[in-house]
PDB file of all heavy atoms in Angstrom:
ATOM      1  N   MET A   1     129.133  52.425 126.386  1.00  0.00           N
ATOM      2  CA  MET A   1     129.921  52.269 125.178  1.00  0.00           C
ATOM      3  C   MET A   1     130.815  53.360 124.864  1.00  0.00           C
ATOM      4  O   MET A   1     130.356  54.531 124.955  1.00  0.00           O
ATOM      5  CB  MET A   1     128.970  52.005 123.983  1.00  0.00           C
ATOM      6  CG  MET A   1     129.635  51.848 122.715  1.00  0.00           C
ATOM      7  SD  MET A   1     128.459  51.473 121.312  1.00  0.00           S
ATOM      8  CE  MET A   1     128.682  53.023 120.421  1.00  0.00           C
ATOM      9  N   VAL A   2     132.089  53.125 124.719  1.00  0.00           N
ATOM     10  CA  VAL A   2     132.959  54.195 124.354  1.00  0.00           C
ATOM     11  C   VAL A   2     133.156  54.215 122.834  1.00  0.00           C
ATOM     12  O   VAL A   2     133.406  53.270 122.130  1.00  0.00           O
ATOM     13  CB  VAL A   2     134.352  53.971 125.003  1.00  0.00           C
ATOM     14  CG1 VAL A   2     135.336  55.003 124.594  1.00  0.00           C
ATOM     15  CG2 VAL A   2     134.196  53.933 126.423  1.00  0.00           C
ATOM     16  N   VAL A   3     132.921  55.464 122.260  1.00  0.00           N
ATOM     17  CA  VAL A   3     133.017  55.703 120.839  1.00  0.00           C
ATOM     18  C   VAL A   3     134.503  56.304 120.550  1.00  0.00           C
ATOM     19  O   VAL A   3     134.846  57.263 121.137  1.00  0.00           O
ATOM     20  CB  VAL A   3     131.936  56.646 120.375  1.00  0.00           C
ATOM     21  CG1 VAL A   3     132.110  56.990 118.816  1.00  0.00           C
ATOM     22  CG2 VAL A   3     130.545  56.134 120.737  1.00  0.00           C
ATOM     23  N   PRO A   4     135.155  55.645 119.562  1.00  0.00           N
ATOM     24  CA  PRO A   4     136.425  56.235 119.237  1.00  0.00           C
ATOM     25  C   PRO A   4     136.287  57.693 118.699  1.00  0.00           C
ATOM     26  O   PRO A   4     135.314  58.021 118.100  1.00  0.00           O
ATOM     27  CB  PRO A   4     136.959  55.341 118.131  1.00  0.00           C
ATOM     28  CG  PRO A   4     136.192  54.044 118.224  1.00  0.00           C
ATOM     29  CD  PRO A   4     134.905  54.448 118.852  1.00  0.00           C
ATOM     30  N   ARG A   5     137.162  58.464 119.091  1.00  0.00           N
ATOM     31  CA  ARG A   5     137.150  59.910 118.638  1.00  0.00           C
ATOM     32  C   ARG A   5     136.929  60.081 117.173  1.00  0.00           C
ATOM     33  O   ARG A   5     136.209  60.926 116.768  1.00  0.00           O
ATOM     34  CB  ARG A   5     138.434  60.652 119.111  1.00  0.00           C
ATOM     35  CG  ARG A   5     138.422  62.104 118.871  1.00  0.00           C
ATOM     36  CD  ARG A   5     139.538  62.782 119.470  1.00  0.00           C
ATOM     37  NE  ARG A   5     139.022  64.023 119.992  1.00  0.00           N
ATOM     38  CZ  ARG A   5     139.112  64.423 121.252  1.00  0.00           C
ATOM     39  NH1 ARG A   5     139.775  63.665 122.104  1.00  0.00           N
ATOM     40  NH2 ARG A   5     138.568  65.554 121.643  1.00  0.00           N
ATOM     41  N   SER A   6     137.509  59.261 116.315  1.00  0.00           N
ATOM     42  CA  SER A   6     137.318  59.428 114.892  1.00  0.00           C
ATOM     43  C   SER A   6     135.903  59.085 114.491  1.00  0.00           C
ATOM     44  O   SER A   6     135.391  59.552 113.457  1.00  0.00           O
ATOM     45  CB  SER A   6     138.361  58.442 114.111  1.00  0.00           C
ATOM     46  OG  SER A   6     138.035  57.109 114.402  1.00  0.00           O
ATOM     47  N   ASP A   7     135.162  58.267 115.272  1.00  0.00           N
ATOM     48  CA  ASP A   7     133.813  57.902 114.888  1.00  0.00           C
ATOM     49  C   ASP A   7     132.790  58.836 115.566  1.00  0.00           C
ATOM     50  O   ASP A   7     131.583  58.717 115.287  1.00  0.00           O
ATOM     51  CB  ASP A   7     133.494  56.475 115.285  1.00  0.00           C
ATOM     52  CG  ASP A   7     134.319  55.458 114.440  1.00  0.00           C
ATOM     53  OD1 ASP A   7     134.724  55.843 113.388  1.00  0.00           O
ATOM     54  OD2 ASP A   7     134.543  54.358 115.028  1.00  0.00           O
ATOM     55  N   ALA A   8     133.203  59.736 116.386  1.00  0.00           N
ATOM     56  CA  ALA A   8     132.330  60.567 117.040  1.00  0.00           C
ATOM     57  C   ALA A   8     131.478  61.457 116.259  1.00  0.00           C
ATOM     58  O   ALA A   8     130.383  61.770 116.487  1.00  0.00           O
ATOM     59  CB  ALA A   8     133.149  61.431 118.102  1.00  0.00           C
ATOM     60  N   ARG A   9     132.022  61.917 115.173  1.00  0.00           N
ATOM     61  CA  ARG A   9     131.250  62.783 114.179  1.00  0.00           C
ATOM     62  C   ARG A   9     130.065  62.124 113.592  1.00  0.00           C
ATOM     63  O   ARG A   9     129.072  62.689 113.267  1.00  0.00           O
ATOM     64  CB  ARG A   9     132.206  63.232 112.985  1.00  0.00           C
ATOM     65  CG  ARG A   9     133.109  64.314 113.479  1.00  0.00           C
ATOM     66  CD  ARG A   9     133.888  64.848 112.184  1.00  0.00           C
ATOM     67  NE  ARG A   9     134.918  65.716 112.673  1.00  0.00           N
ATOM     68  CZ  ARG A   9     135.817  66.252 111.793  1.00  0.00           C
ATOM     69  NH1 ARG A   9     135.741  65.881 110.551  1.00  0.00           N
ATOM     70  NH2 ARG A   9     136.734  67.048 112.200  1.00  0.00           N
ATOM     71  N   ALA A  10     130.088  60.780 113.420  1.00  0.00           N
ATOM     72  CA  ALA A  10     128.998  59.996 112.915  1.00  0.00           C
ATOM     73  C   ALA A  10     127.762  60.086 113.792  1.00  0.00           C
ATOM     74  O   ALA A  10     126.707  59.940 113.325  1.00  0.00           O
ATOM     75  CB  ALA A  10     129.393  58.574 112.615  1.00  0.00           C
ATOM     76  N   LEU A  11     128.012  60.441 115.024  1.00  0.00           N
ATOM     77  CA  LEU A  11     126.898  60.483 116.028  1.00  0.00           C
ATOM     78  C   LEU A  11     126.329  61.777 116.230  1.00  0.00           C
ATOM     79  O   LEU A  11     125.486  62.051 117.079  1.00  0.00           O
ATOM     80  CB  LEU A  11     127.382  59.873 117.373  1.00  0.00           C
ATOM     81  CG  LEU A  11     127.871  58.468 117.328  1.00  0.00           C
ATOM     82  CD1 LEU A  11     128.485  57.976 118.719  1.00  0.00           C
ATOM     83  CD2 LEU A  11     126.810  57.545 116.853  1.00  0.00           C
ATOM     84  N   VAL A  12     126.894  62.832 115.556  1.00  0.00           N
ATOM     85  CA  VAL A  12     126.406  64.208 115.751  1.00  0.00           C
ATOM     86  C   VAL A  12     124.995  64.325 115.224  1.00  0.00           C
ATOM     87  O   VAL A  12     124.594  63.794 114.216  1.00  0.00           O
ATOM     88  CB  VAL A  12     127.359  65.146 114.943  1.00  0.00           C
ATOM     89  CG1 VAL A  12     126.853  66.600 114.949  1.00  0.00           C
ATOM     90  CG2 VAL A  12     128.751  65.123 115.497  1.00  0.00           C
ATOM     91  N   ASN A  13     124.139  65.040 116.020  1.00  0.00           N
ATOM     92  CA  ASN A  13     122.749  65.315 115.610  1.00  0.00           C
ATOM     93  C   ASN A  13     122.767  66.050 114.270  1.00  0.00           C
ATOM     94  O   ASN A  13     123.497  67.023 114.079  1.00  0.00           O
ATOM     95  CB  ASN A  13     122.146  66.157 116.725  1.00  0.00           C
ATOM     96  CG  ASN A  13     120.665  66.452 116.478  1.00  0.00           C
ATOM     97  OD1 ASN A  13     120.237  66.491 115.354  1.00  0.00           O
ATOM     98  ND2 ASN A  13     120.052  66.679 117.518  1.00  0.00           N
ATOM     99  N   ARG A  14     121.928  65.659 113.371  1.00  0.00           N
ATOM    100  CA  ARG A  14     121.846  66.229 112.045  1.00  0.00           C
ATOM    101  C   ARG A  14     121.337  67.668 112.020  1.00  0.00           C
ATOM    102  O   ARG A  14     121.429  68.401 111.100  1.00  0.00           O
ATOM    103  CB  ARG A  14     121.037  65.428 111.130  1.00  0.00           C
ATOM    104  CG  ARG A  14     119.511  65.381 111.419  1.00  0.00           C
ATOM    105  CD  ARG A  14     118.819  64.515 110.522  1.00  0.00           C
ATOM    106  NE  ARG A  14     117.462  64.452 110.832  1.00  0.00           N
ATOM    107  CZ  ARG A  14     116.460  64.648 109.950  1.00  0.00           C
ATOM    108  NH1 ARG A  14     116.704  64.886 108.743  1.00  0.00           N
ATOM    109  NH2 ARG A  14     115.211  64.673 110.379  1.00  0.00           N
ATOM    110  N   PHE A  15     120.837  68.097 113.238  1.00  0.00           N
ATOM    111  CA  PHE A  15     120.389  69.508 113.317  1.00  0.00           C
ATOM    112  C   PHE A  15     121.409  70.367 113.971  1.00  0.00           C
ATOM    113  O   PHE A  15     121.167  71.509 114.241  1.00  0.00           O
ATOM    114  CB  PHE A  15     119.124  69.550 114.135  1.00  0.00           C
ATOM    115  CG  PHE A  15     117.991  68.771 113.509  1.00  0.00           C
ATOM    116  CD1 PHE A  15     117.483  67.595 114.166  1.00  0.00           C
ATOM    117  CD2 PHE A  15     117.423  69.163 112.335  1.00  0.00           C
ATOM    118  CE1 PHE A  15     116.521  66.910 113.504  1.00  0.00           C
ATOM    119  CE2 PHE A  15     116.371  68.371 111.663  1.00  0.00           C
ATOM    120  CZ  PHE A  15     115.980  67.337 112.289  1.00  0.00           C
ATOM    121  N   ALA A  16     122.551  69.909 114.187  1.00  0.00           N
ATOM    122  CA  ALA A  16     123.590  70.638 114.855  1.00  0.00           C
ATOM    123  C   ALA A  16     124.287  71.646 113.835  1.00  0.00           C
ATOM    124  O   ALA A  16     124.042  71.586 112.718  1.00  0.00           O
ATOM    125  CB  ALA A  16     124.787  69.717 115.271  1.00  0.00           C
ATOM    126  N   VAL A  17     124.835  72.634 114.457  1.00  0.00           N
ATOM    127  CA  VAL A  17     125.602  73.656 113.711  1.00  0.00           C
ATOM    128  C   VAL A  17     127.027  73.198 113.564  1.00  0.00           C
ATOM    129  O   VAL A  17     127.738  72.920 114.594  1.00  0.00           O
ATOM    130  CB  VAL A  17     125.449  74.991 114.362  1.00  0.00           C
ATOM    131  CG1 VAL A  17     126.416  76.110 113.604  1.00  0.00           C
ATOM    132  CG2 VAL A  17     124.011  75.528 114.399  1.00  0.00           C
ATOM    133  N   PHE A  18     127.537  73.078 112.346  1.00  0.00           N
ATOM    134  CA  PHE A  18     128.943  72.582 112.175  1.00  0.00           C
ATOM    135  C   PHE A  18     129.868  73.672 112.025  1.00  0.00           C
ATOM    136  O   PHE A  18     129.677  74.707 111.370  1.00  0.00           O
ATOM    137  CB  PHE A  18     128.990  71.730 110.867  1.00  0.00           C
ATOM    138  CG  PHE A  18     128.077  70.492 110.901  1.00  0.00           C
ATOM    139  CD1 PHE A  18     126.883  70.464 110.375  1.00  0.00           C
ATOM    140  CD2 PHE A  18     128.500  69.366 111.605  1.00  0.00           C
ATOM    141  CE1 PHE A  18     126.073  69.372 110.333  1.00  0.00           C
ATOM    142  CE2 PHE A  18     127.690  68.261 111.672  1.00  0.00           C
ATOM    143  CZ  PHE A  18     126.505  68.238 111.095  1.00  0.00           C
ATOM    144  N   SER A  19     131.114  73.498 112.631  1.00  0.00           N
ATOM    145  CA  SER A  19     132.097  74.540 112.482  1.00  0.00           C
ATOM    146  C   SER A  19     133.018  74.130 111.284  1.00  0.00           C
ATOM    147  O   SER A  19     133.882  74.985 110.874  1.00  0.00           O
ATOM    148  CB  SER A  19     132.930  74.590 113.763  1.00  0.00           C
ATOM    149  OG  SER A  19     133.529  73.402 114.082  1.00  0.00           O
ATOM    150  N   GLU A  20     132.890  72.944 110.851  1.00  0.00           N
ATOM    151  CA  GLU A  20     133.639  72.480 109.712  1.00  0.00           C
ATOM    152  C   GLU A  20     132.835  71.358 109.047  1.00  0.00           C
ATOM    153  O   GLU A  20     131.862  70.817 109.588  1.00  0.00           O
ATOM    154  CB  GLU A  20     135.045  71.820 110.023  1.00  0.00           C
ATOM    155  CG  GLU A  20     134.911  70.657 111.060  1.00  0.00           C
ATOM    156  CD  GLU A  20     136.336  70.167 111.492  1.00  0.00           C
ATOM    157  OE1 GLU A  20     137.221  70.995 111.515  1.00  0.00           O
ATOM    158  OE2 GLU A  20     136.418  69.017 111.899  1.00  0.00           O
ATOM    159  N   CYS A  21     133.230  70.968 107.797  1.00  0.00           N
ATOM    160  CA  CYS A  21     132.457  69.974 107.037  1.00  0.00           C
ATOM    161  C   CYS A  21     132.499  68.566 107.742  1.00  0.00           C
ATOM    162  O   CYS A  21     133.648  68.130 108.096  1.00  0.00           O
ATOM    163  CB  CYS A  21     133.030  69.806 105.658  1.00  0.00           C
ATOM    164  SG  CYS A  21     132.290  68.424 104.728  1.00  0.00           S
ATOM    165  N   PRO A  22     131.429  67.911 108.010  1.00  0.00           N
ATOM    166  CA  PRO A  22     131.372  66.734 108.713  1.00  0.00           C
ATOM    167  C   PRO A  22     131.955  65.509 107.868  1.00  0.00           C
ATOM    168  O   PRO A  22     132.205  64.406 108.381  1.00  0.00           O
ATOM    169  CB  PRO A  22     129.922  66.462 109.080  1.00  0.00           C
ATOM    170  CG  PRO A  22     129.165  67.218 108.139  1.00  0.00           C
ATOM    171  CD  PRO A  22     130.005  68.426 107.730  1.00  0.00           C
ATOM    172  N   HIS A  23     132.083  65.762 106.521  1.00  0.00           N
ATOM    173  CA  HIS A  23     132.625  64.680 105.683  1.00  0.00           C
ATOM    174  C   HIS A  23     134.087  64.756 105.425  1.00  0.00           C
ATOM    175  O   HIS A  23     134.677  63.732 105.457  1.00  0.00           O
ATOM    176  CB  HIS A  23     131.816  64.791 104.210  1.00  0.00           C
ATOM    177  CG  HIS A  23     130.442  64.433 104.418  1.00  0.00           C
ATOM    178  ND1 HIS A  23     129.880  63.167 104.454  1.00  0.00           N
ATOM    179  CD2 HIS A  23     129.328  65.272 104.483  1.00  0.00           C
ATOM    180  CE1 HIS A  23     128.698  63.140 104.591  1.00  0.00           C
ATOM    181  NE2 HIS A  23     128.214  64.403 104.605  1.00  0.00           N
ATOM    182  N   CYS A  24     134.632  65.966 105.186  1.00  0.00           N
ATOM    183  CA  CYS A  24     136.033  66.039 104.853  1.00  0.00           C
ATOM    184  C   CYS A  24     136.814  67.000 105.881  1.00  0.00           C
ATOM    185  O   CYS A  24     138.015  67.034 105.715  1.00  0.00           O
ATOM    186  CB  CYS A  24     136.200  66.602 103.495  1.00  0.00           C
ATOM    187  SG  CYS A  24     135.740  68.278 103.063  1.00  0.00           S
ATOM    188  N   GLY A  25     136.108  67.746 106.693  1.00  0.00           N
ATOM    189  CA  GLY A  25     136.851  68.601 107.689  1.00  0.00           C
ATOM    190  C   GLY A  25     137.228  69.927 107.215  1.00  0.00           C
ATOM    191  O   GLY A  25     137.981  70.698 107.887  1.00  0.00           O
ATOM    192  N   SER A  26     136.817  70.278 105.975  1.00  0.00           N
ATOM    193  CA  SER A  26     137.287  71.562 105.346  1.00  0.00           C
ATOM    194  C   SER A  26     136.283  72.713 105.860  1.00  0.00           C
ATOM    195  O   SER A  26     135.330  72.473 106.540  1.00  0.00           O
ATOM    196  CB  SER A  26     137.236  71.469 103.872  1.00  0.00           C
ATOM    197  OG  SER A  26     138.177  70.618 103.400  1.00  0.00           O
ATOM    198  N   ASP A  27     136.717  73.924 105.527  1.00  0.00           N
ATOM    199  CA  ASP A  27     135.918  75.150 105.897  1.00  0.00           C
ATOM    200  C   ASP A  27     134.543  75.133 105.190  1.00  0.00           C
ATOM    201  O   ASP A  27     134.373  74.727 103.974  1.00  0.00           O
ATOM    202  CB  ASP A  27     136.666  76.450 105.507  1.00  0.00           C
ATOM    203  CG  ASP A  27     137.878  76.498 106.449  1.00  0.00           C
ATOM    204  OD1 ASP A  27     137.891  76.084 107.533  1.00  0.00           O
ATOM    205  OD2 ASP A  27     138.899  77.192 105.906  1.00  0.00           O
ATOM    206  N   LEU A  28     133.572  75.776 105.839  1.00  0.00           N
ATOM    207  CA  LEU A  28     132.293  75.939 105.232  1.00  0.00           C
ATOM    208  C   LEU A  28     132.100  77.372 104.880  1.00  0.00           C
ATOM    209  O   LEU A  28     132.599  78.288 105.642  1.00  0.00           O
ATOM    210  CB  LEU A  28     131.175  75.483 106.284  1.00  0.00           C
ATOM    211  CG  LEU A  28     131.168  74.069 106.714  1.00  0.00           C
ATOM    212  CD1 LEU A  28     130.153  73.846 107.782  1.00  0.00           C
ATOM    213  CD2 LEU A  28     130.884  73.222 105.515  1.00  0.00           C
ATOM    214  N   SER A  29     131.443  77.679 103.797  1.00  0.00           N
ATOM    215  CA  SER A  29     131.185  78.996 103.336  1.00  0.00           C
ATOM    216  C   SER A  29     129.659  79.329 103.333  1.00  0.00           C
ATOM    217  O   SER A  29     128.974  78.446 102.902  1.00  0.00           O
ATOM    218  CB  SER A  29     131.735  79.111 101.910  1.00  0.00           C
ATOM    219  OG  SER A  29     131.507  80.347 101.347  1.00  0.00           O
ATOM    220  N   PRO A  30     129.298  80.446 103.861  1.00  0.00           N
ATOM    221  CA  PRO A  30     127.930  80.810 103.870  1.00  0.00           C
ATOM    222  C   PRO A  30     127.325  80.862 102.491  1.00  0.00           C
ATOM    223  O   PRO A  30     127.975  81.364 101.500  1.00  0.00           O
ATOM    224  CB  PRO A  30     127.828  82.233 104.455  1.00  0.00           C
ATOM    225  CG  PRO A  30     129.160  82.461 105.056  1.00  0.00           C
ATOM    226  CD  PRO A  30     130.104  81.546 104.369  1.00  0.00           C
ATOM    227  N   GLU A  31     126.106  80.295 102.332  1.00  0.00           N
ATOM    228  CA  GLU A  31     125.467  80.286 100.986  1.00  0.00           C
ATOM    229  C   GLU A  31     123.909  80.418 101.298  1.00  0.00           C
ATOM    230  O   GLU A  31     123.337  79.386 101.680  1.00  0.00           O
ATOM    231  CB  GLU A  31     125.743  78.978 100.286  1.00  0.00           C
ATOM    232  CG  GLU A  31     125.091  78.935  98.847  1.00  0.00           C
ATOM    233  CD  GLU A  31     125.481  77.636  98.159  1.00  0.00           C
ATOM    234  OE1 GLU A  31     124.818  76.713  98.323  1.00  0.00           O
ATOM    235  OE2 GLU A  31     126.532  77.704  97.467  1.00  0.00           O
ATOM    236  N   HIS A  32     123.323  81.517 100.945  1.00  0.00           N
ATOM    237  CA  HIS A  32     122.010  81.830 101.284  1.00  0.00           C
ATOM    238  C   HIS A  32     121.769  81.467 102.805  1.00  0.00           C
ATOM    239  O   HIS A  32     122.484  82.091 103.561  1.00  0.00           O
ATOM    240  CB  HIS A  32     121.019  81.014 100.424  1.00  0.00           C
ATOM    241  CG  HIS A  32     121.368  81.225  98.945  1.00  0.00           C
ATOM    242  ND1 HIS A  32     121.123  82.391  98.345  1.00  0.00           N
ATOM    243  CD2 HIS A  32     121.847  80.406  98.003  1.00  0.00           C
ATOM    244  CE1 HIS A  32     121.515  82.345  97.068  1.00  0.00           C
ATOM    245  NE2 HIS A  32     122.007  81.107  96.850  1.00  0.00           N
ATOM    246  N   ALA A  33     120.763  80.713 103.127  1.00  0.00           N
ATOM    247  CA  ALA A  33     120.475  80.388 104.461  1.00  0.00           C
ATOM    248  C   ALA A  33     121.221  79.105 104.959  1.00  0.00           C
ATOM    249  O   ALA A  33     120.959  78.528 106.007  1.00  0.00           O
ATOM    250  CB  ALA A  33     119.042  80.195 104.680  1.00  0.00           C
ATOM    251  N   HIS A  34     122.238  78.637 104.136  1.00  0.00           N
ATOM    252  CA  HIS A  34     122.893  77.446 104.503  1.00  0.00           C
ATOM    253  C   HIS A  34     124.423  77.699 104.447  1.00  0.00           C
ATOM    254  O   HIS A  34     124.863  78.803 104.212  1.00  0.00           O
ATOM    255  CB  HIS A  34     122.572  76.409 103.354  1.00  0.00           C
ATOM    256  CG  HIS A  34     121.090  76.057 103.249  1.00  0.00           C
ATOM    257  ND1 HIS A  34     120.415  75.280 104.138  1.00  0.00           N
ATOM    258  CD2 HIS A  34     120.173  76.636 102.401  1.00  0.00           C
ATOM    259  CE1 HIS A  34     119.122  75.284 103.790  1.00  0.00           C
ATOM    260  NE2 HIS A  34     118.947  76.033 102.704  1.00  0.00           N
ATOM    261  N   PHE A  35     125.202  76.511 104.595  1.00  0.00           N
ATOM    262  CA  PHE A  35     126.608  76.623 104.447  1.00  0.00           C
ATOM    263  C   PHE A  35     127.037  75.489 103.504  1.00  0.00           C
ATOM    264  O   PHE A  35     126.406  74.426 103.456  1.00  0.00           O
ATOM    265  CB  PHE A  35     127.319  76.382 105.763  1.00  0.00           C
ATOM    266  CG  PHE A  35     127.152  77.512 106.726  1.00  0.00           C
ATOM    267  CD1 PHE A  35     126.123  77.649 107.628  1.00  0.00           C
ATOM    268  CD2 PHE A  35     128.110  78.599 106.720  1.00  0.00           C
ATOM    269  CE1 PHE A  35     125.980  78.714 108.415  1.00  0.00           C
ATOM    270  CE2 PHE A  35     127.998  79.705 107.548  1.00  0.00           C
ATOM    271  CZ  PHE A  35     126.881  79.785 108.503  1.00  0.00           C
ATOM    272  N   ARG A  36     128.055  75.709 102.618  1.00  0.00           N
ATOM    273  CA  ARG A  36     128.587  74.783 101.664  1.00  0.00           C
ATOM    274  C   ARG A  36     129.968  74.552 101.885  1.00  0.00           C
ATOM    275  O   ARG A  36     130.757  75.503 102.185  1.00  0.00           O
ATOM    276  CB  ARG A  36     128.310  75.234 100.278  1.00  0.00           C
ATOM    277  CG  ARG A  36     128.790  74.176  99.225  1.00  0.00           C
ATOM    278  CD  ARG A  36     128.462  74.569  97.795  1.00  0.00           C
ATOM    279  NE  ARG A  36     127.017  74.714  97.614  1.00  0.00           N
ATOM    280  CZ  ARG A  36     126.212  73.658  97.285  1.00  0.00           C
ATOM    281  NH1 ARG A  36     126.734  72.473  97.178  1.00  0.00           N
ATOM    282  NH2 ARG A  36     124.911  73.777  97.034  1.00  0.00           N
ATOM    283  N   CYS A  37     130.404  73.320 101.802  1.00  0.00           N
ATOM    284  CA  CYS A  37     131.868  72.992 101.964  1.00  0.00           C
ATOM    285  C   CYS A  37     132.670  73.533 100.794  1.00  0.00           C
ATOM    286  O   CYS A  37     132.233  73.248  99.602  1.00  0.00           O
ATOM    287  CB  CYS A  37     132.066  71.521 102.119  1.00  0.00           C
ATOM    288  SG  CYS A  37     133.812  71.016 102.214  1.00  0.00           S
ATOM    289  N   LEU A  38     133.777  74.175 101.031  1.00  0.00           N
ATOM    290  CA  LEU A  38     134.534  74.776  99.961  1.00  0.00           C
ATOM    291  C   LEU A  38     135.406  73.648  99.184  1.00  0.00           C
ATOM    292  O   LEU A  38     135.818  73.780  98.012  1.00  0.00           O
ATOM    293  CB  LEU A  38     135.518  75.730 100.451  1.00  0.00           C
ATOM    294  CG  LEU A  38     134.920  76.928 101.048  1.00  0.00           C
ATOM    295  CD1 LEU A  38     135.912  77.828 101.744  1.00  0.00           C
ATOM    296  CD2 LEU A  38     134.126  77.776 100.046  1.00  0.00           C
ATOM    297  N   THR A  39     135.447  72.459  99.835  1.00  0.00           N
ATOM    298  CA  THR A  39     136.340  71.396  99.147  1.00  0.00           C
ATOM    299  C   THR A  39     135.382  70.268  98.509  1.00  0.00           C
ATOM    300  O   THR A  39     135.590  70.033  97.304  1.00  0.00           O
ATOM    301  CB  THR A  39     137.204  70.693 100.246  1.00  0.00           C
ATOM    302  OG1 THR A  39     138.045  71.652 100.819  1.00  0.00           O
ATOM    303  CG2 THR A  39     138.045  69.614  99.718  1.00  0.00           C
ATOM    304  N   CYS A  40     134.511  69.758  99.217  1.00  0.00           N
ATOM    305  CA  CYS A  40     133.762  68.574  98.750  1.00  0.00           C
ATOM    306  C   CYS A  40     132.273  68.938  98.221  1.00  0.00           C
ATOM    307  O   CYS A  40     131.665  68.143  97.595  1.00  0.00           O
ATOM    308  CB  CYS A  40     133.712  67.337  99.707  1.00  0.00           C
ATOM    309  SG  CYS A  40     132.575  67.652 101.067  1.00  0.00           S
ATOM    310  N   GLY A  41     131.812  70.071  98.635  1.00  0.00           N
ATOM    311  CA  GLY A  41     130.565  70.564  98.082  1.00  0.00           C
ATOM    312  C   GLY A  41     129.348  70.184  99.075  1.00  0.00           C
ATOM    313  O   GLY A  41     128.322  70.519  98.792  1.00  0.00           O
ATOM    314  N   TRP A  42     129.574  69.521 100.165  1.00  0.00           N
ATOM    315  CA  TRP A  42     128.602  69.177 101.077  1.00  0.00           C
ATOM    316  C   TRP A  42     127.823  70.452 101.459  1.00  0.00           C
ATOM    317  O   TRP A  42     128.433  71.448 101.768  1.00  0.00           O
ATOM    318  CB  TRP A  42     129.222  68.462 102.320  1.00  0.00           C
ATOM    319  CG  TRP A  42     128.106  68.130 103.361  1.00  0.00           C
ATOM    320  CD1 TRP A  42     127.320  67.100 103.375  1.00  0.00           C
ATOM    321  CD2 TRP A  42     127.792  68.928 104.469  1.00  0.00           C
ATOM    322  NE1 TRP A  42     126.546  67.114 104.471  1.00  0.00           N
ATOM    323  CE2 TRP A  42     126.755  68.278 105.284  1.00  0.00           C
ATOM    324  CE3 TRP A  42     128.288  70.083 105.008  1.00  0.00           C
ATOM    325  CZ2 TRP A  42     126.235  68.773 106.380  1.00  0.00           C
ATOM    326  CZ3 TRP A  42     127.739  70.595 106.204  1.00  0.00           C
ATOM    327  CH2 TRP A  42     126.727  69.940 106.866  1.00  0.00           C
ATOM    328  N   ARG A  43     126.583  70.349 101.670  1.00  0.00           N
ATOM    329  CA  ARG A  43     125.734  71.498 102.051  1.00  0.00           C
ATOM    330  C   ARG A  43     124.829  71.084 103.304  1.00  0.00           C
ATOM    331  O   ARG A  43     124.182  70.073 103.145  1.00  0.00           O
ATOM    332  CB  ARG A  43     124.940  72.022 100.986  1.00  0.00           C
ATOM    333  CG  ARG A  43     124.234  73.350 101.285  1.00  0.00           C
ATOM    334  CD  ARG A  43     123.308  73.816 100.246  1.00  0.00           C
ATOM    335  NE  ARG A  43     122.118  72.992 100.389  1.00  0.00           N
ATOM    336  CZ  ARG A  43     120.902  73.484 100.051  1.00  0.00           C
ATOM    337  NH1 ARG A  43     120.718  74.674  99.435  1.00  0.00           N
ATOM    338  NH2 ARG A  43     119.825  72.803 100.222  1.00  0.00           N
ATOM    339  N   ASP A  44     124.837  71.895 104.300  1.00  0.00           N
ATOM    340  CA  ASP A  44     123.886  71.631 105.446  1.00  0.00           C
ATOM    341  C   ASP A  44     122.504  71.950 104.912  1.00  0.00           C
ATOM    342  O   ASP A  44     122.332  72.716 103.943  1.00  0.00           O
ATOM    343  CB  ASP A  44     124.227  72.404 106.716  1.00  0.00           C
ATOM    344  CG  ASP A  44     123.958  73.934 106.453  1.00  0.00           C
ATOM    345  OD1 ASP A  44     124.071  74.421 105.333  1.00  0.00           O
ATOM    346  OD2 ASP A  44     123.818  74.561 107.564  1.00  0.00           O
ATOM    347  N   SER A  45     121.499  71.427 105.479  1.00  0.00           N
ATOM    348  CA  SER A  45     120.166  71.647 104.983  1.00  0.00           C
ATOM    349  C   SER A  45     119.131  71.609 106.120  1.00  0.00           C
ATOM    350  O   SER A  45     119.201  70.751 107.012  1.00  0.00           O
ATOM    351  CB  SER A  45     119.790  70.512 103.904  1.00  0.00           C
ATOM    352  OG  SER A  45     118.422  70.801 103.507  1.00  0.00           O
ATOM    353  N   CYS A  46     118.259  72.517 106.031  1.00  0.00           N
ATOM    354  CA  CYS A  46     117.191  72.516 107.056  1.00  0.00           C
ATOM    355  C   CYS A  46     116.038  71.765 106.578  1.00  0.00           C
ATOM    356  O   CYS A  46     115.075  71.551 107.264  1.00  0.00           O
ATOM    357  CB  CYS A  46     116.664  73.985 107.311  1.00  0.00           C
ATOM    358  SG  CYS A  46     116.064  74.797 105.779  1.00  0.00           S
ATOM    359  N   CYS A  47     116.131  71.202 105.397  1.00  0.00           N
ATOM    360  CA  CYS A  47     115.043  70.415 104.712  1.00  0.00           C
ATOM    361  C   CYS A  47     115.119  68.928 104.868  1.00  0.00           C
ATOM    362  O   CYS A  47     114.324  68.169 104.382  1.00  0.00           O
ATOM    363  CB  CYS A  47     114.931  70.775 103.255  1.00  0.00           C
ATOM    364  SG  CYS A  47     114.804  72.501 102.892  1.00  0.00           S
ATOM    365  N   ASP A  48     116.156  68.444 105.474  1.00  0.00           N
ATOM    366  CA  ASP A  48     116.432  66.981 105.658  1.00  0.00           C
ATOM    367  C   ASP A  48     115.491  66.454 106.646  1.00  0.00           C
ATOM    368  O   ASP A  48     115.057  66.986 107.540  1.00  0.00           O
ATOM    369  CB  ASP A  48     117.790  66.653 106.075  1.00  0.00           C
ATOM    370  CG  ASP A  48     118.884  66.982 104.917  1.00  0.00           C
ATOM    371  OD1 ASP A  48     118.386  67.050 103.797  1.00  0.00           O
ATOM    372  OD2 ASP A  48     120.053  67.048 105.227  1.00  0.00           O
TER     373      ASP A  48
END
């Protein structure tokens, strides 16, 4: 099965390290032991 490039992010492992927000593509800012999106507020989590 070939996944369109735009849908490839949906298949990313939830434990991956992101270089940008997986929801809106904006920059992530370090926050404690996590990262938060500067635009939409998404936060990575080790607790998911």
